[in-house]
VMD Tcl script that draws the C-alpha trace (Angstrom):
set ca {
  {33.38 -64.37 -5.80}
  {30.97 -62.33 -3.57}
  {27.44 -61.77 -4.76}
  {24.34 -60.17 -3.36}
  {20.83 -61.49 -4.13}
  {18.38 -58.60 -3.98}
  {14.74 -59.92 -4.05}
  {11.24 -58.54 -4.07}
  {8.40 -61.03 -4.76}
  {9.32 -63.38 -7.58}
  {12.14 -61.21 -8.98}
  {15.72 -61.40 -7.85}
  {18.60 -59.21 -9.01}
  {22.03 -60.80 -8.37}
  {24.94 -58.34 -8.27}
  {28.38 -60.15 -8.32}
  {31.99 -58.92 -8.03}
  {34.63 -61.00 -9.81}
  {38.21 -61.65 -8.46}
  {39.34 -58.98 -10.91}
  {36.93 -56.50 -9.48}
  {34.43 -56.39 -12.31}
  {30.69 -56.11 -11.57}
  {27.90 -58.06 -13.17}
  {24.12 -58.10 -12.73}
  {21.86 -60.99 -13.45}
  {18.00 -61.09 -13.04}
  {15.83 -64.14 -12.29}
  {12.07 -64.50 -12.16}
  {11.33 -67.39 -9.83}
  {13.65 -70.12 -11.08}
  {14.03 -68.72 -14.63}
  {17.02 -66.60 -15.73}
  {15.80 -63.49 -17.48}
  {19.05 -61.65 -17.89}
  {22.31 -63.56 -17.76}
  {25.30 -62.04 -15.79}
  {25.82 -58.72 -17.56}
  {28.61 -56.15 -17.08}
  {28.14 -53.05 -14.95}
  {30.42 -50.08 -14.43}
  {31.34 -46.55 -15.51}
  {34.58 -45.38 -17.30}
  {34.98 -41.81 -16.14}
  {37.77 -39.36 -17.14}
  {39.22 -39.41 -13.64}
  {39.12 -43.22 -13.16}
  {38.01 -46.42 -14.82}
  {35.25 -47.61 -12.48}
  {34.47 -50.77 -14.43}
  {37.32 -52.93 -13.02}
  {39.58 -53.41 -9.96}
  {36.71 -52.47 -7.70}
  {36.51 -53.28 -3.95}
  {33.30 -53.77 -2.09}
  {32.71 -51.01 0.59}
  {29.29 -51.80 2.07}
  {25.52 -52.07 1.40}
  {22.52 -50.31 2.72}
  {18.83 -50.54 1.89}
  {15.56 -48.69 2.12}
  {11.90 -49.25 1.38}
  {10.26 -47.24 -1.27}
  {6.46 -46.64 -1.07}
  {5.17 -43.73 -3.15}
  {1.83 -42.55 -4.30}
  {1.51 -39.90 -7.02}
  {-0.79 -38.84 -9.83}
  {-0.30 -38.10 -13.48}
  {-2.68 -36.28 -15.86}
  {-2.00 -38.68 -18.75}
  {-0.91 -42.25 -19.21}
  {-2.28 -45.74 -18.49}
  {-3.83 -44.49 -15.27}
  {-3.90 -41.25 -13.22}
  {-3.40 -42.67 -9.65}
  {-0.18 -44.61 -9.06}
  {1.42 -46.46 -6.24}
  {5.06 -47.70 -6.40}
  {6.39 -50.15 -3.80}
  {9.99 -51.43 -4.11}
  {13.15 -52.07 -2.13}
  {16.27 -50.10 -2.98}
  {19.83 -51.27 -2.25}
  {22.90 -49.08 -2.58}
  {26.08 -51.06 -3.03}
  {29.24 -49.08 -2.47}
  {32.56 -49.86 -4.30}
  {35.87 -48.15 -4.26}
  {39.00 -48.04 -6.37}
  {41.91 -46.25 -4.76}
  {40.45 -42.96 -3.54}
  {37.47 -43.09 -5.89}
  {33.97 -44.40 -5.37}
  {31.17 -45.96 -7.35}
  {27.68 -46.54 -5.91}
  {25.25 -48.88 -7.66}
  {21.65 -48.40 -6.72}
  {19.28 -51.19 -7.50}
  {15.51 -51.15 -7.09}
  {13.42 -54.30 -7.32}
  {9.60 -54.20 -7.38}
  {6.69 -56.27 -8.52}
  {7.04 -54.72 -11.92}
  {10.74 -55.08 -12.66}
  {14.31 -54.23 -11.79}
  {16.13 -50.95 -12.31}
  {19.68 -49.72 -11.51}
  {21.71 -46.57 -11.82}
  {25.15 -45.33 -10.98}
  {26.10 -42.58 -8.54}
  {29.68 -41.18 -8.98}
  {31.00 -38.70 -6.44}
  {34.22 -36.87 -7.00}
  {35.92 -33.64 -6.02}
  {34.85 -31.77 -9.17}
  {32.65 -32.29 -12.26}
  {32.32 -35.92 -13.37}
  {32.94 -36.81 -16.98}
  {31.68 -40.15 -18.21}
  {33.43 -41.50 -21.29}
  {31.56 -44.80 -21.46}
  {29.23 -47.19 -19.62}
  {30.05 -50.84 -19.34}
  {26.34 -51.56 -18.84}
  {24.92 -54.42 -21.00}
  {22.13 -56.91 -21.15}
  {22.97 -60.56 -22.06}
  {19.81 -62.21 -23.27}
  {19.46 -65.95 -24.18}
  {20.05 -66.26 -28.04}
  {16.76 -68.12 -28.36}
  {14.72 -65.32 -26.80}
  {12.08 -63.77 -29.06}
  {12.98 -60.15 -29.72}
  {11.02 -57.13 -30.88}
  {13.59 -54.43 -31.75}
  {13.53 -50.90 -33.17}
  {16.34 -50.04 -35.62}
  {17.90 -46.72 -34.50}
  {19.07 -44.28 -37.16}
  {22.10 -42.80 -35.43}
  {22.31 -39.74 -37.52}
  {18.75 -38.32 -36.69}
  {17.73 -39.74 -33.34}
  {15.21 -41.52 -35.39}
  {12.53 -43.63 -33.58}
  {10.50 -43.58 -36.82}
  {11.19 -47.13 -37.94}
  {9.27 -50.43 -38.11}
  {10.04 -52.97 -35.46}
  {11.89 -56.17 -36.40}
  {10.55 -59.47 -35.08}
  {13.54 -61.78 -34.63}
  {15.54 -63.51 -31.81}
  {18.21 -62.13 -29.52}
  {20.79 -64.38 -31.18}
  {19.99 -63.62 -34.80}
  {19.40 -59.87 -34.51}
  {21.43 -57.62 -36.81}
  {24.51 -56.12 -35.07}
  {23.30 -52.47 -35.17}
  {21.90 -49.87 -32.85}
  {18.39 -50.29 -31.38}
  {16.24 -47.71 -29.78}
  {14.26 -48.09 -26.55}
  {12.24 -49.87 -25.54}
  {13.39 -53.35 -26.62}
  {11.17 -56.26 -25.92}
  {12.16 -59.88 -25.32}
  {10.26 -63.08 -24.53}
  {12.59 -65.35 -22.50}
  {11.29 -68.94 -22.62}
  {7.97 -70.03 -24.05}
  {6.88 -69.47 -27.65}
  {3.35 -68.16 -27.22}
  {2.04 -65.06 -25.49}
  {0.65 -67.12 -22.66}
  {3.86 -68.61 -21.37}
  {7.39 -67.57 -20.65}
  {8.67 -64.35 -19.19}
  {8.68 -60.99 -20.98}
  {11.33 -58.32 -20.54}
  {11.19 -54.72 -21.72}
  {14.46 -52.79 -21.55}
  {14.47 -49.01 -21.51}
  {15.45 -46.09 -19.22}
  {13.84 -43.49 -17.02}
  {14.59 -40.25 -15.22}
  {16.66 -38.53 -17.93}
  {17.46 -34.88 -17.77}
  {20.17 -32.42 -18.86}
  {22.70 -34.05 -16.52}
  {23.15 -36.98 -18.90}
  {22.45 -38.13 -22.45}
  {19.78 -40.48 -23.68}
  {21.21 -43.93 -24.44}
  {20.41 -46.77 -26.83}
  {21.52 -50.37 -27.25}
  {24.24 -51.64 -29.58}
  {24.10 -55.39 -30.26}
  {27.46 -57.01 -30.87}
  {26.34 -60.58 -31.40}
  {26.72 -61.49 -27.75}
  {25.15 -58.67 -25.65}
  {23.03 -55.58 -26.00}
  {25.48 -52.91 -24.82}
  {24.51 -49.43 -23.66}
  {25.70 -46.82 -26.19}
  {25.88 -43.11 -25.60}
  {25.38 -40.57 -28.46}
  {28.12 -38.26 -27.17}
  {31.85 -38.83 -26.81}
  {31.34 -37.96 -23.13}
  {28.78 -36.52 -20.68}
  {29.58 -34.22 -17.79}
  {27.67 -33.25 -14.66}
  {28.36 -31.87 -11.22}
  {29.43 -34.24 -8.50}
  {27.77 -36.54 -7.60}
  {26.88 -37.61 -11.10}
  {23.66 -39.68 -11.18}
  {22.83 -41.64 -14.28}
  {19.34 -42.39 -15.52}
  {17.71 -45.60 -14.28}
  {18.58 -48.56 -16.45}
  {15.11 -50.11 -16.38}
  {13.77 -53.60 -16.99}
  {10.12 -54.30 -16.84}
  {9.59 -58.01 -16.16}
  {6.60 -60.37 -15.94}
  {3.87 -61.64 -18.21}
  {2.75 -59.62 -21.12}
  {0.03 -57.91 -19.06}
  {2.68 -56.77 -16.67}
  {4.56 -55.13 -19.51}
  {1.65 -53.31 -21.09}
  {0.07 -52.19 -17.87}
  {3.36 -51.05 -16.17}
  {3.95 -47.55 -14.90}
  {7.54 -48.31 -13.80}
  {8.99 -45.69 -16.21}
  {6.93 -42.90 -14.49}
  {7.51 -44.36 -11.04}
  {11.26 -44.01 -11.44}
  {11.04 -40.55 -12.77}
  {11.49 -37.37 -10.66}
  {8.30 -36.17 -8.96}
  {6.30 -33.42 -10.35}
  {7.78 -29.89 -10.38}
  {4.38 -28.18 -10.56}
  {2.21 -27.40 -7.59}
  {-0.83 -26.26 -9.60}
  {-1.91 -28.45 -12.54}
  {-5.51 -27.21 -12.72}
  {-4.84 -25.50 -16.05}
  {-3.70 -28.70 -17.75}
  {-6.38 -30.47 -19.68}
  {-5.76 -33.51 -21.87}
  {-8.10 -33.96 -24.86}
  {-8.65 -34.58 -28.53}
  {-7.50 -32.11 -31.23}
  {-8.38 -31.45 -34.78}
  {-5.33 -31.43 -37.07}
  {-5.70 -30.30 -40.65}
  {-2.13 -30.78 -41.95}
  {-2.43 -34.48 -42.64}
  {-5.55 -34.26 -44.92}
  {-4.98 -30.74 -46.31}
  {-1.49 -29.33 -45.80}
  {-2.15 -25.93 -47.48}
  {-4.96 -25.30 -44.91}
  {-2.35 -24.42 -42.22}
  {-1.60 -21.24 -44.20}
  {-5.21 -20.24 -44.49}
  {-7.07 -18.36 -41.75}
  {-10.49 -19.20 -43.04}
  {-9.63 -22.86 -43.44}
  {-8.36 -22.92 -39.84}
  {-11.60 -21.37 -38.71}
  {-13.56 -24.17 -40.42}
  {-11.43 -26.70 -38.53}
  {-12.18 -24.85 -35.31}
  {-15.92 -25.07 -36.06}
  {-15.50 -28.86 -36.65}
  {-13.56 -29.37 -33.41}
  {-16.27 -27.46 -31.50}
  {-19.00 -29.51 -33.11}
  {-17.36 -32.78 -32.03}
  {-16.61 -31.61 -28.47}
  {-12.85 -31.76 -29.12}
  {-11.16 -29.10 -26.93}
  {-8.29 -28.33 -29.18}
  {-7.01 -27.46 -32.65}
  {-3.35 -27.88 -33.72}
  {-2.26 -25.06 -36.08}
  {0.68 -26.68 -37.71}
  {3.64 -25.41 -39.82}
  {2.59 -22.58 -42.00}
  {0.45 -20.42 -39.63}
  {0.97 -16.64 -39.91}
  {1.58 -14.21 -37.10}
  {-0.49 -11.63 -38.85}
  {-3.72 -13.61 -38.50}
  {-3.06 -15.95 -35.64}
  {-4.44 -13.61 -32.92}
  {-7.69 -13.45 -34.85}
  {-7.83 -17.25 -35.10}
  {-7.10 -17.64 -31.34}
  {-9.85 -15.16 -30.53}
  {-12.29 -16.96 -32.80}
  {-11.44 -20.33 -31.28}
  {-11.79 -19.10 -27.72}
  {-15.19 -17.88 -28.54}
  {-16.14 -21.44 -29.52}
  {-14.48 -23.15 -26.60}
  {-11.52 -24.42 -28.48}
  {-7.92 -24.00 -27.42}
  {-5.15 -23.83 -29.92}
  {-1.67 -25.37 -30.00}
  {0.93 -23.54 -32.21}
  {3.67 -25.38 -34.09}
  {7.29 -24.38 -34.00}
  {10.69 -25.64 -35.06}
  {12.81 -26.29 -31.95}
  {15.59 -23.96 -33.35}
  {13.08 -21.06 -33.19}
  {12.79 -21.62 -29.46}
  {16.28 -22.45 -28.38}
  {17.24 -19.42 -26.20}
  {15.80 -17.59 -23.22}
  {15.35 -14.54 -25.46}
  {13.13 -16.54 -27.85}
  {11.19 -17.89 -24.94}
  {10.30 -14.38 -24.08}
  {9.84 -13.02 -27.55}
  {7.83 -15.95 -28.92}
  {6.47 -18.27 -26.24}
  {5.38 -15.39 -24.00}
  {3.79 -13.53 -26.91}
  {1.91 -16.56 -28.08}
  {0.63 -17.08 -24.61}
  {-0.60 -13.48 -24.54}
  {-2.38 -14.10 -27.78}
  {-4.22 -17.02 -26.08}
  {-2.39 -20.13 -27.24}
  {-2.89 -22.98 -24.77}
  {0.15 -24.94 -25.88}
  {2.90 -25.54 -28.41}
  {3.99 -28.43 -30.58}
  {7.75 -28.34 -31.03}
  {9.24 -30.25 -33.92}
  {12.56 -31.66 -35.28}
  {14.28 -32.03 -31.95}
  {16.21 -34.94 -33.43}
  {18.84 -35.71 -30.83}
  {19.46 -37.85 -27.69}
  {22.61 -35.78 -26.80}
  {23.15 -34.08 -23.54}
  {22.91 -30.60 -25.02}
  {19.43 -31.40 -26.30}
  {18.44 -32.85 -22.97}
  {19.53 -29.49 -21.45}
  {17.28 -27.76 -23.95}
  {14.34 -30.00 -22.99}
  {14.92 -29.00 -19.34}
  {14.77 -25.31 -20.37}
  {11.70 -25.49 -22.60}
  {9.72 -27.59 -20.11}
  {10.56 -25.11 -17.34}
  {9.56 -22.17 -19.57}
  {6.28 -23.68 -20.71}
  {5.30 -24.58 -17.22}
  {5.89 -21.03 -16.00}
  {3.79 -19.65 -18.87}
  {1.06 -22.26 -18.25}
  {1.37 -23.72 -21.70}
  {0.98 -27.40 -22.49}
  {3.64 -28.97 -24.80}
  {3.89 -31.72 -27.47}
  {7.25 -32.86 -28.90}
  {7.71 -34.17 -32.49}
  {10.63 -35.40 -34.56}
  {12.71 -36.55 -31.55}
  {13.12 -38.72 -28.64}
  {10.90 -40.80 -26.43}
  {9.60 -39.62 -23.07}
  {11.29 -41.18 -20.09}
  {8.84 -40.42 -17.32}
  {8.41 -36.84 -18.54}
  {4.65 -36.81 -17.84}
  {5.18 -37.27 -14.10}
  {7.95 -34.58 -13.72}
  {6.37 -32.05 -16.09}
  {2.54 -32.66 -16.09}
  {2.07 -30.09 -18.92}
  {3.78 -32.51 -21.22}
  {0.98 -34.17 -23.18}
  {2.61 -36.46 -25.65}
  {5.59 -37.04 -28.01}
  {5.87 -38.55 -31.47}
  {9.01 -40.75 -31.61}
  {7.08 -43.18 -33.74}
  {6.51 -44.08 -37.37}
  {2.99 -42.67 -37.26}
  {0.19 -41.79 -39.72}
  {2.10 -38.96 -41.44}
  {3.96 -41.70 -43.38}
  {0.67 -43.13 -44.77}
  {-0.87 -39.92 -46.21}
  {-2.80 -40.74 -49.36}
  {-1.01 -40.52 -52.66}
  {-1.84 -41.99 -56.09}
  {-0.24 -45.38 -56.57}
  {1.04 -45.55 -53.01}
  {1.07 -48.95 -51.45}
  {0.66 -49.65 -47.70}
  {4.10 -49.61 -45.90}
  {2.86 -50.68 -42.47}
  {2.13 -54.28 -41.96}
  {-0.70 -54.82 -39.33}
  {1.96 -55.98 -36.85}
  {3.41 -52.52 -36.83}
  {0.37 -51.24 -34.94}
  {0.52 -54.20 -32.53}
  {4.29 -53.84 -31.94}
  {3.80 -50.31 -30.83}
  {1.17 -51.11 -28.22}
  {3.69 -53.51 -26.59}
  {6.78 -51.36 -26.89}
  {6.69 -47.59 -27.62}
  {3.38 -46.87 -26.01}
  {4.42 -48.75 -22.89}
  {7.21 -46.13 -22.61}
  {4.80 -43.17 -22.47}
  {2.28 -41.06 -24.39}
  {2.58 -41.54 -28.14}
  {1.39 -39.13 -30.83}
  {0.70 -41.58 -33.65}
  {-2.17 -39.35 -35.00}
  {-4.63 -42.26 -35.54}
  {-8.00 -42.90 -37.18}
  {-6.97 -41.73 -40.64}
  {-9.43 -43.76 -42.70}
  {-8.32 -42.27 -46.03}
  {-4.68 -43.31 -45.35}
  {-2.82 -45.90 -47.30}
  {-3.30 -48.76 -44.87}
  {-3.40 -52.49 -44.66}
  {-5.72 -52.64 -41.64}
  {-9.42 -52.49 -41.72}
  {-11.57 -49.43 -40.79}
  {-12.56 -51.20 -37.61}
  {-8.90 -51.65 -36.60}
  {-8.10 -48.05 -37.54}
  {-10.93 -46.74 -35.33}
  {-9.80 -48.96 -32.44}
  {-6.41 -47.15 -32.47}
  {-8.20 -44.35 -30.56}
  {-8.27 -46.76 -27.59}
  {-5.26 -49.00 -28.35}
  {-2.85 -46.02 -28.48}
  {-2.58 -43.67 -25.51}
  {-1.76 -39.97 -25.95}
  {-2.63 -37.07 -23.67}
  {-3.62 -35.05 -26.79}
  {-4.89 -37.39 -29.42}
  {-4.64 -35.58 -32.87}
  {-7.32 -37.00 -35.12}
  {-5.89 -36.35 -38.52}
  {-8.39 -37.29 -41.27}
  {-10.54 -34.78 -43.04}
  {-13.99 -33.43 -41.99}
  {-15.55 -35.13 -45.05}
  {-13.89 -38.52 -44.13}
  {-15.23 -38.42 -40.59}
  {-18.65 -37.20 -41.76}
  {-18.92 -40.11 -44.17}
  {-18.43 -42.52 -41.23}
  {-20.95 -41.28 -38.68}
  {-20.43 -44.32 -36.49}
  {-16.66 -43.58 -36.13}
  {-17.44 -39.81 -35.74}
  {-19.79 -40.69 -32.94}
  {-17.10 -42.73 -31.10}
  {-14.35 -40.10 -31.66}
  {-16.69 -37.45 -30.12}
  {-16.78 -39.53 -26.82}
  {-13.54 -41.33 -26.42}
  {-11.27 -39.94 -23.67}
  {-7.55 -39.30 -23.99}
  {-6.65 -39.68 -20.31}
  {-7.46 -42.89 -18.43}
  {-8.01 -44.24 -14.94}
  {-6.86 -47.75 -15.52}
  {-5.48 -50.03 -18.33}
  {-5.87 -53.84 -18.61}
  {-4.42 -56.00 -21.30}
  {-7.01 -58.71 -21.83}
  {-5.21 -60.65 -24.50}
  {-2.39 -60.09 -26.95}
  {0.80 -60.87 -28.82}
  {3.08 -58.27 -30.46}
  {2.77 -59.99 -33.85}
  {-0.74 -61.42 -33.69}
  {-3.47 -59.43 -31.92}
  {-4.34 -57.16 -29.07}
  {-7.35 -56.66 -26.81}
  {-6.95 -53.86 -24.42}
  {-9.42 -52.27 -21.96}
  {-9.18 -48.79 -20.54}
  {-11.23 -47.17 -17.80}
  {-12.50 -43.61 -17.59}
  {-14.08 -42.27 -14.44}
  {-14.74 -44.02 -11.09}
  {-17.63 -45.51 -9.19}
  {-21.08 -45.56 -10.71}
  {-19.96 -43.15 -13.44}
  {-17.12 -45.21 -14.74}
  {-16.94 -46.25 -18.36}
  {-14.71 -48.81 -20.10}
  {-13.43 -48.79 -23.68}
  {-12.07 -51.93 -25.28}
  {-9.86 -51.74 -28.42}
  {-8.88 -54.78 -30.47}
  {-6.91 -55.45 -33.62}
  {-5.55 -58.51 -35.37}
  {-2.82 -59.35 -37.90}
  {-3.92 -61.95 -40.27}
  {-6.95 -64.22 -40.83}
  {-10.50 -63.33 -39.77}
  {-11.45 -64.94 -36.51}
  {-13.72 -64.50 -33.46}
  {-12.26 -62.66 -30.47}
  {-13.57 -63.27 -27.06}
  {-13.59 -60.34 -24.65}
  {-13.79 -61.53 -21.02}
  {-15.65 -58.90 -18.92}
  {-13.65 -59.63 -15.79}
  {-12.73 -55.93 -15.52}
  {-16.29 -54.67 -15.29}
  {-17.91 -53.98 -12.00}
  {-21.16 -55.55 -10.70}
  {-24.45 -55.02 -12.47}
  {-25.55 -54.51 -16.03}
  {-23.65 -52.59 -18.76}
  {-24.65 -51.35 -22.17}
  {-22.00 -52.39 -24.59}
  {-21.80 -50.39 -27.81}
  {-19.85 -52.39 -30.37}
  {-18.10 -50.79 -33.36}
  {-16.95 -53.43 -35.81}
  {-16.05 -53.98 -39.46}
  {-18.66 -54.31 -42.26}
  {-18.13 -55.00 -45.94}
  {-16.71 -52.26 -48.21}
  {-14.49 -50.88 -45.50}
  {-17.43 -49.67 -43.49}
  {-18.11 -49.69 -39.76}
  {-21.37 -50.81 -38.15}
  {-22.57 -50.63 -34.56}
  {-24.72 -52.72 -32.37}
  {-25.70 -52.37 -28.70}
  {-26.06 -55.43 -26.37}
  {-26.56 -55.68 -22.58}
  {-23.82 -57.48 -20.69}
  {-23.04 -58.33 -17.06}
  {-19.88 -58.48 -15.01}
  {-18.10 -61.77 -15.46}
  {-19.70 -62.44 -18.80}
  {-18.04 -62.23 -22.17}
  {-18.50 -60.90 -25.68}
  {-17.66 -62.99 -28.73}
  {-17.02 -60.58 -31.63}
  {-16.12 -61.53 -35.23}
  {-13.10 -59.80 -36.60}
  {-12.31 -59.33 -40.29}
  {-8.90 -60.03 -41.96}
  {-6.48 -57.53 -40.47}
  {-9.51 -56.15 -38.66}
  {-10.52 -54.81 -35.30}
  {-13.34 -53.45 -33.16}
  {-14.05 -51.12 -30.30}
  {-16.48 -51.64 -27.39}
  {-17.78 -48.82 -25.29}
  {-19.35 -49.91 -21.95}
  {-21.51 -47.82 -19.68}
  {-23.36 -48.78 -16.57}
  {-27.09 -49.17 -16.89}
  {-28.41 -47.13 -13.96}
  {-30.85 -49.22 -11.82}
  {-34.48 -48.25 -12.02}
  {-33.90 -45.81 -14.86}
  {-34.16 -46.88 -18.53}
  {-31.73 -45.18 -20.81}
  {-32.14 -45.30 -24.61}
  {-28.44 -45.75 -25.35}
  {-28.69 -45.40 -29.07}
  {-30.30 -42.00 -28.87}
  {-27.86 -40.34 -26.48}
  {-25.96 -37.47 -27.87}
  {-22.11 -37.56 -27.84}
  {-20.75 -36.22 -24.55}
}
mol new
graphics top color blue
foreach p $ca { graphics top sphere $p radius 0.5 }
foreach p [lrange $ca 0 end-1] q [lrange $ca 1 end] { graphics top cylinder $p $q radius 0.2 }
display resetview
């Protein structure tokens, strides 16, 4: 049986062709098997290209790309990989399998040329994972394209045989976060030429499942990249493989795109979205905090919206307008609504209830992303699917929901917390690795099981190009320490480092903003379970002294701050409450100039 070992660094992808002409892919990290031999192939309407295949040749090329994004784990990226194209034939028909191996993982996709449009009825693609592998899986509600579930912590062998949404996380070998190999399975580079997939576990393998009976595209049909991020847990969390595999930016000028924080009144006061004067008060609050945006959610009125936009512009606040996707699903509506809103002065739109991974909806995403880019409007998606490298291809895309976020924990008499602390941790190691995530954090009055310190740390733990801070003006005002941090914390980062973590136990993550002497670092931490002391190693900090502003839990669900001076290579030992957390903000101490850190105004 011929096979091809495709290696880069410590990762090797082994493609094998059986005597019956069936393809498999296995993945190794060093001497450890990460993915056991797993079926490959496409069943198209014109031919079953999953069996009786004959090898026709192999070519390779080196990939070395540098690119930038405006949001994400970092803004400057470099991707180095080797790509192999293995050609196979069956009669007069052809299937090419392209495999890329890099230091971050392995990805493959299919290319199917034919004499006319190609219709795919099914993929044979699957992932065979050791039954003992630890698994963090997201149940997928097929009827609604619902990524708004709580992850299940189980093993690959005992997982329920249902659909699971991307990304799926496995630990192959080892039982603690410091050993073994981690594998995150997802996909990248999806557009209207295909449908978004998910995984169906049948008790033996996680098989790729398409939401449509078939998908059709012009020849040659090219599937999305079937993507495996592989390494230690830091490799998973810090990876930009999903964006590196995505299509390059379609925009030449991105100067008008500005990530930032937004005030959002719906969570704390839903009727306020229907009230012009209430929205003006939220504009005033956003301006007072230095937040560049307000989200005017469902209920705004076209009769008073131009007045609100003018009022906000006068205070340096841009406004995003909410819309149901069905109100913007034709070219005519793009002209009659999007263009009009832009003329009024709206800087962006939040589009809700997209609720499908099907090919038709992917075509709509293509259309709305093209339309908003031409109108120079930023865009946020809710009630639908995950990003798959969208922030690279369409830089005006700021964030997407696709998460069971804070809207589910709005306060209500008698309501009990529905999120275990591990829910927040799971998201940092799965959904937020995939791309920007609009959780709408820092809701101190929400029905929550985590402490106020952990809740505040979500502003750093969770990454989103527009971070919608959802609690009330009164709530933030009653927590001046939290308000001070939320007036400073960036929403776009220059680097991300996982310092310590486990998807069920804790996370300590550091994010950098700025470069050189002006760089700042923010560290967010949260734990599930008993109180303890967390050590933050300052290995990421540059030379010299730093002022470390620490925001941590105090009794009665309060937050206190303290400032200490630290140096590169040192450490911070910070006590953490039960289900608690903390945030550290580090700024360089400029030599020969004394700065009273406590008295600086929010920037």
